[in-house]
C-alpha positions as CSV (number, residue, x, y, z in Angstrom):
1,X,0.0,0.2,-0.2
2,X,1.4,3.4,-0.5
3,X,1.3,5.6,2.4
4,X,3.7,8.0,1.2
5,X,3.4,11.1,-1.6
6,X,6.8,12.2,-1.3
7,X,9.9,10.9,-4.4
8,X,12.6,12.7,-2.5
9,X,15.1,10.4,-4.2
10,X,14.8,8.3,-7.2
11,X,18.0,6.1,-6.2
12,X,17.0,4.4,-2.7
13,X,13.1,4.7,-2.8
14,X,11.6,5.2,1.0
15,X,9.2,2.1,1.9
16,X,5.5,3.6,0.8
17,X,6.4,5.6,-1.9
18,X,5.3,4.7,-4.9
19,X,8.5,4.1,-6.2
20,X,9.6,1.6,-3.5
21,X,6.3,-0.5,-4.7
22,X,7.5,0.0,-8.4
23,X,10.4,-1.5,-8.7
24,X,10.3,-4.9,-6.3
25,X,10.8,-7.8,-8.1
26,X,7.6,-10.0,-6.2
27,X,4.6,-9.8,-8.0
28,X,2.2,-6.5,-6.4
29,X,-1.7,-5.6,-6.6
30,X,-0.8,-1.4,-5.4
31,X,-3.1,0.9,-4.3
32,X,-3.2,3.8,-1.8
33,X,-4.1,5.1,1.9
34,X,-5.4,7.9,0.8
35,X,-5.9,10.8,-1.7
36,X,-3.1,12.1,-2.8
37,X,-0.6,14.0,-5.4
38,X,2.6,13.0,-7.1
39,X,5.4,14.3,-8.3
40,X,7.9,11.9,-9.8
41,X,11.8,14.1,-9.8
42,X,12.8,11.2,-12.3
43,X,10.6,8.8,-14.3
44,X,9.1,6.0,-12.9
45,X,10.2,2.7,-14.0
46,X,7.9,-0.1,-12.9
47,X,9.6,-3.8,-12.7
48,X,7.6,-6.9,-14.0
49,X,4.0,-8.2,-12.2
50,X,2.3,-5.4,-11.0
51,X,-0.8,-3.8,-10.6
52,X,-1.5,0.3,-10.0
53,X,-4.3,0.6,-8.7
54,X,-5.8,3.4,-7.3
55,X,-10.2,2.7,-7.6
56,X,-11.2,4.4,-4.0
57,X,-8.9,7.1,-4.2
58,X,-7.7,10.3,-6.0
59,X,-4.7,10.0,-7.3
60,X,-2.9,12.7,-8.9
61,X,1.2,12.0,-10.8
62,X,1.8,15.7,-12.3
63,X,3.6,18.2,-12.4
64,X,7.1,16.0,-13.2
65,X,8.3,12.8,-15.0
66,X,6.2,10.0,-15.2
67,X,5.6,6.5,-15.6
68,X,8.2,4.4,-18.1
69,X,7.8,1.3,-18.6
70,X,10.4,-1.0,-19.8
71,X,11.6,-4.2,-21.3
72,X,8.6,-5.8,-17.9
73,X,5.8,-8.5,-18.8
74,X,2.5,-8.3,-16.9
75,X,2.0,-4.2,-15.7
76,X,-1.6,-2.9,-15.5
77,X,-1.8,0.9,-15.0
78,X,-5.4,2.1,-13.2
79,X,-7.2,4.6,-12.4
80,X,-5.1,8.0,-12.2
81,X,-4.9,11.4,-13.6
82,X,-1.2,11.3,-15.4
83,X,-0.6,15.2,-16.2
84,X,2.1,17.8,-17.2
85,X,4.2,16.1,-16.8
86,X,8.0,17.4,-18.0
87,X,10.8,16.3,-19.9
88,X,13.5,14.5,-16.1
89,X,16.9,13.2,-17.1
90,X,20.2,13.0,-16.9
91,X,19.5,11.5,-13.4
92,X,20.3,8.3,-11.9
93,X,17.1,6.6,-11.1
94,X,16.3,2.8,-9.4
95,X,14.5,0.9,-11.6
96,X,14.9,-2.9,-9.1
97,X,15.9,-3.3,-5.8
98,X,19.1,-4.7,-7.3
99,X,20.1,-2.3,-10.0
100,X,20.5,1.3,-10.4
101,X,21.3,3.2,-13.4
102,X,21.8,6.5,-15.8
103,X,18.8,7.4,-17.2
104,X,18.9,10.3,-20.0
105,X,16.7,13.1,-21.6
106,X,12.5,11.4,-20.9
107,X,10.5,13.3,-23.6
108,X,7.6,13.6,-21.0
109,X,4.8,10.9,-22.1
110,X,2.5,10.5,-19.7
111,X,3.6,6.9,-19.7
112,X,5.7,5.6,-22.0
113,X,6.3,1.6,-23.2
114,X,9.6,0.7,-24.6
115,X,10.1,-3.1,-25.7
116,X,7.7,-4.6,-23.0
117,X,4.6,-7.1,-23.2
118,X,1.7,-7.9,-21.8
119,X,0.2,-4.2,-20.6
120,X,-2.8,-2.8,-19.6
121,X,-3.7,1.1,-19.9
122,X,-7.0,1.3,-18.9
123,X,-10.0,4.2,-16.7
124,X,-6.8,6.4,-16.8
125,X,-7.5,10.4,-17.0
126,X,-4.8,11.8,-19.5
127,X,-3.6,14.9,-21.0
128,X,-1.6,18.0,-21.5
129,X,2.4,16.3,-21.6
130,X,5.4,17.3,-22.7
131,X,5.4,14.5,-25.6
132,X,2.6,11.8,-26.4
133,X,0.4,10.6,-23.6
134,X,0.6,7.3,-24.2
135,X,3.5,6.4,-26.6
136,X,4.5,2.3,-27.5
137,X,8.4,1.8,-29.2
138,X,10.8,-0.8,-30.0
139,X,9.2,-4.7,-29.9
140,X,6.1,-4.0,-27.4
141,X,3.3,-5.6,-27.7
142,X,-0.2,-7.2,-26.0
143,X,-1.2,-3.8,-25.0
144,X,-4.9,-2.7,-24.1
145,X,-5.2,0.6,-24.1
146,X,-9.1,0.5,-23.0
147,X,-11.3,2.9,-21.0
148,X,-9.7,6.0,-20.5
149,X,-10.3,9.7,-20.9
150,X,-7.4,12.1,-23.0
151,X,-7.9,15.9,-23.0
152,X,-6.0,18.4,-23.9
153,X,-2.7,17.2,-25.4
154,X,-1.7,17.8,-29.1
155,X,0.2,14.3,-30.1
156,X,-1.8,12.1,-28.3
157,X,-0.9,8.8,-28.3
158,X,2.8,6.8,-30.2
159,X,3.0,3.3,-31.1
160,X,5.3,2.1,-33.4
161,X,9.4,3.7,-33.1
162,X,10.4,4.4,-36.8
163,X,9.6,3.6,-40.5
164,X,13.0,2.0,-40.4
165,X,12.7,0.3,-37.4
166,X,10.8,-3.4,-38.4
167,X,10.3,-5.4,-35.1
168,X,7.5,-3.7,-34.5
169,X,6.2,-5.8,-37.2
170,X,4.9,-7.8,-34.4
171,X,3.3,-5.1,-32.7
172,X,-0.6,-5.6,-31.8
173,X,-2.9,-3.0,-29.5
174,X,-5.9,-2.6,-28.8
175,X,-7.7,0.9,-28.1
176,X,-10.9,0.0,-27.1
177,X,-13.8,2.0,-25.3
178,X,-11.9,4.4,-24.9
179,X,-13.1,8.8,-25.0
180,X,-10.7,11.8,-27.0
181,X,-12.3,14.3,-25.8
182,X,-11.6,18.6,-26.1
183,X,-8.7,19.9,-26.7
184,X,-6.9,17.0,-28.6
185,X,-5.2,17.5,-31.9
186,X,-3.9,14.8,-33.5
187,X,-2.0,10.6,-33.0
188,X,-5.1,8.9,-31.4
189,X,-4.0,6.8,-32.9
190,X,-0.2,7.0,-35.5
191,X,0.7,4.1,-35.9
192,X,3.7,2.2,-37.7
193,X,4.3,-1.4,-38.8
194,X,1.8,-3.4,-36.2
195,X,-1.7,-4.3,-35.9
196,X,-4.6,-2.7,-34.0
197,X,-7.9,-2.6,-33.1
198,X,-9.7,0.9,-33.1
199,X,-13.0,-0.2,-30.9
200,X,-15.8,1.8,-30.1
201,X,-14.2,4.2,-28.7
202,X,-15.9,8.0,-29.1
203,X,-13.8,10.7,-30.6
204,X,-15.8,13.8,-30.4
205,X,-12.7,16.5,-30.3
206,X,-9.9,16.6,-33.0
207,X,-8.1,19.8,-35.4
208,X,-5.7,17.6,-37.8
209,X,-7.0,14.3,-37.4
210,X,-7.7,11.4,-35.5
211,X,-6.0,8.0,-36.5
212,X,-2.9,8.1,-38.9
213,X,-0.1,6.1,-39.9
214,X,3.1,5.3,-41.9
215,X,5.2,1.6,-43.2
216,X,2.0,-0.1,-43.4
217,X,-0.2,-1.0,-40.3
218,X,-2.8,-3.2,-40.6
219,X,-5.5,-1.3,-38.7
220,X,-9.0,-2.1,-37.7
221,X,-12.0,0.9,-37.2
222,X,-14.7,-1.0,-36.2
223,X,-17.5,0.6,-34.0
224,X,-16.7,3.7,-33.3
225,X,-18.2,7.4,-33.2
226,X,-16.7,10.1,-35.5
227,X,-17.4,13.6,-35.0
228,X,-15.9,15.9,-37.2
229,X,-14.7,19.8,-36.5
230,X,-16.8,22.1,-37.8
231,X,-12.6,23.1,-40.0
232,X,-13.9,21.7,-43.7
233,X,-10.4,21.1,-43.4
234,X,-10.1,18.2,-40.7
235,X,-12.8,16.2,-41.6
236,X,-10.9,13.5,-42.7
237,X,-10.9,10.7,-39.8
238,X,-7.3,8.9,-41.4
239,X,-3.4,10.5,-42.0
240,X,-1.3,8.3,-43.9
241,X,2.6,10.0,-42.3
242,X,3.9,11.5,-45.8
243,X,3.4,8.2,-47.8
244,X,2.2,8.9,-51.8
245,X,-0.7,7.5,-52.5
246,X,0.7,5.1,-54.7
247,X,2.1,3.6,-51.3
248,X,-0.7,3.4,-49.3
249,X,-3.2,1.9,-51.6
250,X,-2.2,-0.9,-50.6
251,X,-2.5,-1.0,-46.7
252,X,-5.2,-2.6,-44.5
253,X,-6.4,0.0,-43.0
254,X,-10.5,-0.4,-43.1
255,X,-13.8,1.2,-41.6
256,X,-16.9,-1.3,-40.5
257,X,-19.8,-0.2,-38.7
258,X,-18.1,3.6,-37.8
259,X,-20.0,6.4,-37.2
260,X,-20.0,9.4,-39.1
261,X,-20.8,12.6,-37.5
262,X,-20.7,16.3,-39.0
263,X,-19.3,15.5,-42.5
264,X,-16.5,12.8,-40.6
265,X,-15.1,10.5,-43.5
266,X,-13.2,7.5,-43.3
267,X,-10.9,6.5,-46.7
268,X,-9.8,3.4,-46.7
269,X,-7.6,0.5,-48.2
270,X,-6.1,-2.4,-49.0
271,X,-7.9,-5.6,-50.7
272,X,-9.9,-5.5,-47.8
273,X,-10.0,-9.4,-46.8
274,X,-11.2,-9.9,-43.5
275,X,-8.1,-12.6,-43.1
276,X,-5.9,-9.5,-43.5
277,X,-7.7,-8.2,-40.7
278,X,-7.5,-11.3,-38.0
279,X,-4.4,-10.0,-35.5
280,X,-6.2,-6.3,-35.4
281,X,-8.7,-8.7,-34.3
282,X,-9.0,-8.7,-30.6
283,X,-12.8,-8.4,-29.8
284,X,-15.9,-8.2,-30.4
285,X,-17.8,-4.4,-31.4
286,X,-20.6,-2.8,-30.1
287,X,-23.1,-1.3,-32.9
288,X,-22.0,2.6,-33.0
289,X,-24.9,3.4,-31.8
290,X,-23.8,2.1,-28.4
291,X,-20.9,4.5,-28.1
292,X,-21.8,7.3,-25.6
293,X,-23.5,4.4,-22.9
294,X,-20.0,2.0,-23.2
295,X,-18.1,4.7,-23.1
296,X,-20.0,7.1,-20.3
297,X,-17.6,5.9,-17.8
298,X,-13.8,6.6,-19.4
299,X,-11.7,7.7,-17.8
300,X,-10.8,7.5,-13.7
301,X,-14.3,5.8,-11.7
302,X,-15.5,7.4,-9.8
303,X,-15.7,4.5,-6.7
304,X,-15.5,5.2,-3.3
305,X,-14.8,2.8,-0.3
306,X,-17.7,0.6,0.9
307,X,-19.3,1.2,-2.1
308,X,-19.8,-0.8,-5.6
309,X,-18.4,0.9,-8.4
């Protein structure tokens, strides 16, 4: 249980702090004793087999470093307000009871997933960070991003390191039941190489585009609600980034059962064979008419001890 909101020493964290809990080698379900605001001095580097569960209290990670999930597996992040994350680094940081090391500058992502697998980011409220809100790169896979509320941010979600980093061809990500809300501009997500199931999300705000990609990602958009902005030049849901049409015409991008409002349009591509989307299909889509209900509880749940969420 986290009882201490402090982060005085990233190399020798005090017992009772969140940093002390997440670096342990043993599997842990981490809960919080009370409401707290945690201002991290350096990246919170998580060890494998950890669940952060902030249900029942009001926990903000804000105004400092944020969460790094690097070369680990089986991590759940649930129920946090994560916002106003800053670049940090050029410092020593502990990543396990036995190891600490030098960290170069971090970008200021809310949640950075690097070379990791079996990661679930669920029911968090994320906004206004220096770089991305959720970025997953360098061979990360088996990721579910669900029931989150994203607001007030430019480059929301990057999935895939670079066009030349082909290990991300194995990446599989599910993006489900999220609300992409006010003040968002682009990258919801921006994909490279892998397989992406975008299902039953509510897109109520974007300024440039909602879903983008390069380097031949497979994108399966099912049962989402896309509400285009007023700007007549930003009605398109999709964007192929820095790629000629002669190249992207063969990419497998499809819209199936999506609700397109206020002039929104999704530009599909590829042969359209259903078998092409097998690795980008992780759950059955509900009707897009149900999206408002499905996503009504997106973000941090209003839970209190002794009451059902």
